[in-house]
TISESE-517966 format. One line per 10 residues: their letters; for each residue x, y, z of C-alpha. Coordinates in steps of 0.02 Angstrom, whole numbers, plus 50000, padded with zeros to 5 digits. Example, Ala and Ser with C-alpha at 12.3 -4.5 7.8 and 13.67 -1.06 7.14 Angstrom:
2
AS) 50615 49775 50390; 50684 49947 50357;
//
This chain:
419
MGNFHLPSWH) 50000 50000 50000; 50058 50176 49965; 50102 50288 50112; 50011 50452 50100; 50048 50509 50278; 50119 50686 50284; 50236 50753 50419; 50146 50766 50586; 50074 50939 50616; 50046 50889 50798;
RLRKYIHLLC) 50232 50859 50824; 50275 51023 50739; 50150 51116 50848; 50221 51045 51007; 50398 51093 50959; 50339 51269 50922; 50241 51272 51086; 50399 51225 51179; 50499 51362 51093; 50363 51489 51131;
FVAFLALPFL) 50360 51437 51314; 50548 51455 51329; 50537 51626 51244; 50397 51678 51363; 50508 51634 51511; 50664 51718 51443; 50605 51879 51358; 50574 51988 51512; 50740 51939 51591; 50838 51972 51431;
NVIRADIPRQ) 50748 52138 51402; 50699 52085 51226; 50527 52163 51251; 50466 52230 51417; 50377 52385 51482; 50439 52437 51655; 50291 52540 51714; 50359 52600 51884; 50520 52664 51802; 50432 52725 51643;
RFYFAGYELW) 50548 52624 51532; 50514 52519 51377; 50639 52382 51333; 50648 52324 51153; 50783 52215 51072; 50903 52253 51214; 50876 52443 51206; 50816 52536 51359; 50694 52665 51291; 50630 52809 51395;
ISEFAIIFFA) 50451 52871 51386; 50517 53028 51300; 50578 52920 51155; 50403 52902 51089; 50455 52889 50907; 50549 52726 50935; 50410 52654 51044; 50283 52702 50911; 50380 52614 50772; 50405 52460 50882;
LMFLMFLVVL) 50220 52446 50924; 50164 52477 50745; 50287 52347 50682; 50219 52218 50803; 50039 52262 50759; 50067 52244 50572; 50161 52082 50603; 49999 52014 50677; 49900 52085 50529; 50020 52004 50405;
SSVFYGRIYC) 50005 51838 50497; 49815 51846 50485; 49810 51898 50302; 49936 51766 50246; 49909 51622 50366; 49739 51646 50448; 49723 51572 50623; 49899 51497 50626; 49941 51612 50772; 49797 51537 50872;
GYLCPQMIFS) 49849 51357 50843; 50038 51375 50852; 50088 51532 50948; 49947 51591 51062; 49991 51577 51249; 49809 51540 51291; 49809 51390 51175; 49980 51330 51233; 49940 51337 51420; 49763 51272 51400;
EASMAVETFI) 49823 51119 51305; 49962 51096 51432; 49836 51098 51577; 49728 50968 51489; 49881 50861 51457; 49932 50873 51641; 49758 50821 51697; 49760 50671 51579; 49934 50622 51638; 49884 50630 51822;
RRKVVRKFGK) 49725 50529 51791; 49824 50396 51697; 49952 50384 51838; 49816 50370 51971; 49728 50232 51874; 49893 50139 51851; 49932 50156 52037; 49761 50111 52110; 49683 50012 51969; 49535 50129 51952;
PREILVRVLF) 49507 50317 51939; 49495 50408 52105; 49423 50574 52053; 49453 50665 52217; 49638 50621 52216; 49651 50669 52033; 49570 50838 52065; 49679 50874 52218; 49840 50834 52125; 49785 50927 51969;
HAVVGAASVL) 49735 51085 52063; 49897 51081 52162; 50000 51075 52002; 49894 51210 51918; 49905 51320 52072; 50096 51311 52076; 50103 51339 51887; 49988 51490 51903; 50105 51572 52029; 50254 51545 51914;
LAFIFISYFV) 50165 51606 51757; 50094 51757 51847; 50269 51802 51906; 50336 51790 51728; 50190 51890 51658; 50205 52032 51784; 50393 52034 51750; 50350 52106 51579; 50290 52263 51671; 50390 52267 51834;
EPRDLLKSLL) 50575 52242 51866; 50591 52054 51902; 50704 52079 52054; 50580 52199 52135; 50438 52079 52095; 50531 51932 52172; 50550 52029 52335; 50362 52061 52337; 50328 51877 52303; 50445 51813 52440;
SLDIRTAAGI) 50370 51935 52566; 50193 51886 52515; 50160 52069 52474; 49980 52110 52429; 49991 52296 52469; 50094 52370 52327; 50036 52378 52146; 50156 52239 52096; 50094 52125 52235; 49910 52157 52201;
SGAAVTLVAY) 49936 52133 52013; 50031 51971 52043; 49893 51903 52156; 49758 51952 52030; 49850 51874 51882; 49881 51715 51983; 49695 51699 52019; 49648 51732 51837; 49777 51607 51775; 49717 51475 51897;
LDFSLVRLRF) 49535 51495 51846; 49583 51500 51663; 49687 51340 51663; 49571 51242 51778; 49400 51297 51715; 49396 51410 51561; 49534 51341 51450; 49489 51339 51265; 49316 51412 51297; 49409 51578 51307;
CTTVCPYGYL) 49445 51566 51120; 49261 51558 51072; 49186 51675 51203; 49311 51813 51247; 49456 51822 51125; 49424 51946 50983; 49563 51881 50871; 49455 51750 50786; 49330 51884 50732; 49471 51999 50677;
QGMLGDGNTL) 49547 51862 50571; 49379 51837 50488; 49387 52017 50428; 49569 52009 50372; 49563 51842 50282; 49510 51819 50101; 49508 51689 49963; 49698 51670 49967; 49719 51651 50155; 49785 51486 50221;
LVHYRDGDPK) 49651 51379 50304; 49611 51199 50350; 49497 51128 50216; 49404 50964 50195; 49399 50909 50011; 49309 50755 49947; 49262 50804 49768; 49362 50660 49692; 49258 50498 49685; 49415 50403 49732;
KVCIECKKCV) 49429 50504 49892; 49282 50454 50001; 49262 50490 50186; 49240 50328 50284; 49150 50417 50429; 49275 50363 50561; 49249 50531 50649; 49427 50534 50715; 49449 50711 50647; 49307 50763 50764;
RVCPMAIDIR) 49374 50668 50914; 49549 50743 50905; 49491 50922 50877; 49532 51025 51033; 49389 51143 50990; 49264 50998 50968; 49207 51046 50793; 49181 50949 50632; 49295 51026 50501; 49194 50942 50365;
TSPFQIECVH) 49050 51061 50399; 49145 51219 50346; 49324 51285 50341; 49264 51454 50407; 49201 51403 50580; 49251 51535 50707; 49306 51397 50827; 49435 51325 50707; 49611 51376 50759; 49701 51293 50612;
CGECIDACDE) 49797 51176 50726; 49803 51036 50596; 49759 50896 50718; 49617 50840 50603; 49739 50833 50456; 49851 50711 50551; 49701 50607 50604; 49631 50591 50428; 49803 50553 50353; 49833 50418 50483;
ILGRLGKPGL) 49668 50326 50459; 49657 50336 50270; 49844 50304 50255; 49814 50131 50329; 49696 50100 50183; 49821 50163 50055; 49720 50320 50023; 49766 50504 50037; 49691 50610 50174; 49543 50723 50139;
IHYAWGEKGE) 49590 50868 50252; 49729 50988 50204; 49807 51157 50234; 49752 51250 50078; 49773 51425 50007; 49591 51474 50012; 49436 51368 49987; 49474 51345 49801; 49663 51365 49801; 49804 51239 49802;
TVAEARTLPW) 49843 51134 49954; 50012 51158 50036; 50070 50994 49958; 50010 51045 49785; 50094 51215 49800; 50268 51138 49815; 50291 51152 49627; 50246 51337 49624; 50369 51483 49638; 50436 51518 49812;
YRRAGLRDAK) 50336 51678 49836; 50171 51589 49803; 50221 51447 49921; 50253 51581 50053; 50080 51656 50025; 50127 51809 49921; 49985 51792 49798; 49909 51963 49761; 49933 52151 49776; 49849 52156 49947;
RVIVLLVLAC) 49984 52048 50022; 50122 52147 49936; 50053 52307 50013; 50042 52232 50188; 50220 52167 50171; 50281 52338 50111; 50196 52426 50256; 50277 52305 50377; 50446 52333 50293; 50423 52523 50308;
YAAGLFVALS) 50391 52511 50494; 50537 52391 50514; 50650 52514 50420; 50586 52659 50524; 50619 52562 50683; 50794 52516 50625; 50836 52697 50579; 50765 52764 50743; 50866 52638 50845; 51026 52670 50745;
MRRPVLVQVS) 51009 52859 50772; 50975 52840 50956; 51105 52913 51074; 51132 52813 51234; 51181 52972 51328; 51070 53122 51293; 51142 53293 51336; 51033 53448 51335; 51105 53622 51363; 51008 53784 51374;
PVRASLYKVD) 51060 53963 51419; 50992 54046 51575; 50932 54216 51516; 50863 54286 51679; 51009 54406 51656; 51082 54415 51482; 51262 54422 51540; 51374 54480 51681; 51533 54582 51668; 51663 54550 51803;
GGRVWNHFRY) 51853 54563 51807; 51870 54612 51626; 51772 54461 51565; 51594 54430 51507; 51502 54287 51592; 51354 54187 51526; 51261 54060 51632; 51200 53891 51563; 51100 53744 51626; 51123 53561 51574;
SISNRSSKPA) 51030 53397 51589; 51118 53230 51556; 51015 53070 51538; 51108 52905 51534; 50991 52790 51436; 51114 52645 51431; 51152 52504 51553; 51331 52563 51586; 51402 52711 51683; 51447 52862 51576;
TVKFSLAQLP) 51544 53024 51594; 51516 53185 51497; 51654 53313 51479; 51608 53488 51422; 51725 53589 51312; 51711 53738 51193; 51740 53771 51009; 51729 53928 50901; 51741 54046 51050; 51922 54108 51063;
DAALSANPNP) 52000 54135 51235; 51840 54075 51321; 51839 53971 51479; 51709 53850 51546; 51685 53839 51734; 51595 53681 51789; 51607 53573 51944; 51623 53430 51914; 51687 53416 51736; 51678 53280 51673;
VPVKPGETVD) 51508 53239 51747; 51480 53056 51801; 51308 52984 51763; 51246 52815 51825; 51144 52698 51714; 50963 52755 51700; 51003 52917 51793; 50971 53098 51744; 51092 53229 51812; 51050 53415 51809;
GEFDISAPLS) 51177 53553 51837; 51239 53724 51788; 51402 53801 51726; 51472 53970 51671; 51565 54021 51515; 51673 54176 51515; 51762 54270 51374; 51875 54425 51375; 51784 54591 51364; 51836 54692 51212;
AHEELVRHFT) 51774 54850 51128; 51657 54844 50976; 51614 54663 51013; 51464 54581 50931; 51309 54566 51041; 51279 54384 50990; 51421 54263 50955; 51388 54086 50894; 51492 53943 50962; 51482 53756 51000;
ILTGTDSVPM) 51482 53660 51163; 51565 53489 51142; 51512 53343 51250; 51630 53208 51186; 51498 53121 51080; 51394 53268 51024; 51404 53452 50984; 51274 53579 51040; 51261 53745 50946; 51242 53890 51067;
TFLAPSEAP) 51248 54080 51076; 51356 54191 51188; 51294 54365 51233; 51410 54513 51267; 51397 54704 51270; 51424 54780 51097; 51546 54906 51173; 51663 54893 51320; 51605 54999 51469;
//
C-alpha cells in the first residue's frame, strides 16, 4: 500500500509550543521586550527606551501590530493554533490532567476522582504562581517583583497585580481553558475580517470519487475545539491547529488512500502539498497586491524602527542658556550662565566632559567636569562660560559646546561696546 501520511502537524505544533514557552520565560529577563511601568521604561531588542523616546516606541508597536496583521492575512488562524499563549497553556493543563489521571489509574487500578482533582489543582496552582510572576515581569522589574513575592506582598501595585493574575491564570487553566477562544478572544473575529480567498486555512475536500470519507469521525474526536471541520472551513472555533489533518492522514493512510483534510490557500486554492511546485513567493503566501502592500507597510515600519534605533544616542545631553540676566561683566570678562541635563539611557556608567569650540579665549567653569552619570540616571547642573571683554564686540556670538559624543550649537551674549 502507498504511504500518504504527511509530516505530523501535531509534532511540529508541540515543538513550536515549547519554543514559545521558553521565549515567554526568557524575554522579560533578557529585556527583549518589556515595559517597566514604575520606572517608565520600555525595553525592546536590548535597548532601554525612555518614555520621551516616543518615536521609537511608536515604530516598535506599529511593527508588532502589522506583524499580527500580516500573519492573519497570509496564514489565517495559525497564530491561534501555534503561537497563542492561551492555546499553549490550555492544552498543557489538559495534558497534565490526563497524565495525572492515567498515573492514578495505574497506581490504584481505578480512577479516584478526588485524588486526581487534588493533585491537578495543586499543580495548576503552583504553575499559576510561576506564570503570573513571569507575566508581571514584563511590566515590573523582576528583582523587585521577586522581593514582593517572597514577602507575600499584597499591598503594593506589583503584589496586588501578581495576586490578581495568579487567580485569573488558575481559573483559566482549571475551568475556562479553550472556551476563552470562542467567548472572549476577539482575534478570531478579527481574522475573519482580514482573511480572504487566498488566506491559508484547514479545508476538507472530497470532490474526487476516489477520495471518500469513511465516517470514522477521528477528525472530530481529536479536535481541541470539538468541531467537525467537514461542515465548513470558516468556523470561528477553528484555530488551524492541523490535528484533524494528522488524524485523517493516519486513518486513510492505513487503507492506502490520501487524506481528505489539508492546509490550503483558500477554499478553492492549492493545498500546501500541491503548491510545492509553484514559485517560492506563492508557496510563502505572496499571491496578490493586497499581500504585497501589507508586506511593504511592515517593511516600512521595520525600516523606520531600524533607523530610529541606529540614530538613538545612549547618553542624551541637553544644554540651554539661562537668560534671567543676559550676561554679567566682572574682572574684565563677560560671563554667561548655562544649565544642562544629562540622561544616561544605557546600562553602563557614563561620563560627559564639556568643552568649547569657536569661541576664542573663552573658559568654561563647571564642577564637576567631566560629569559622572549612573545607568538610568538623569543629572542636572549648571556652569558658566566667560570670554575677554573687548570694545566693539558683537552682541551675539555663535559657538559650539562639545560633550565628547555630540556638539550643541549655542549663543554667547556680550555688550556691543566695552564699558
